[in-house]
N, C-alpha and C positions, 0 to 999 in steps of 0.2 A: 209482187216486183220489188227489185230491191234497187237501191239509188248508189251511186258511185261517184266520186268527186272527180271523174274526167266528163262529167254530165255537159254537153254542149248547151247553148243557152236554147236552141230551137228545140232541144229535145225537152227542155226543163219547162218548156210551154205548153207540154202535150198534157192532155189531161188526166191520162193513165200515171205519169209522172207527178203531176201535182196531187193526186189522190194518196199515191205510194209516200210523197213527201208527207203529207198533212196526217197521215196515219202514223209515221216514225217520229214526227215532231209535233205531238198535239198540243202542247204549251204554246209553241211558236205560233201554231194555225189559229189558235184561238187570240192572240194576240193581234195577228194580222187580221183576224175579222173584227177586231176593236179598229184599228187603224183605218180600214175601209169605210166604216161608218162615222168614225169621228174627225177625221182631217176635213171633209165637207163642211161639217159643222161648225169646227173651227175657223174656215174661210168664211163662213158668213158671219161669224163674229167678229173676225178681223176688218173684214174688206168687202163683205156684200155678196153679189151675185159673182163678180171676177174670184173672189177667194174661193167661192164653192166650186167655180169650173175648175181652177187652179188644185184645190184641194181634192176633188174628185182624181183629176188626173195622175195627182201624186200617189194618191190611195192605190190605184187599180194598178201603176206602174211598179209599185212597191210590192203589191200582192203577187203579182207574176214573176218579178224578179227576187224574191225572197228564196224560193230553193235555190236558185241557181247560185247566189250570192253565198248561202249557207254552206252549200257543199263545196264552193269553191274554195273559198276562203276559210271555212270554220272545221275543215278535215272531213 
């Protein structure tokens, strides 16, 4: 499956689009995996349980929005 820059936000959240994005952008996918695991840990370090929850929310949102933002604004 090919990805294109006029991908809608709802289309970018689908599993097949996510998989195609990860296969085409392997380095960015690895960075996002690190973000998903590290943001909650940074939250614990900075402000405890509330920081963990905020870190988890930010990491999950970033993980799902990265394909849309990259394709929309990155070309």
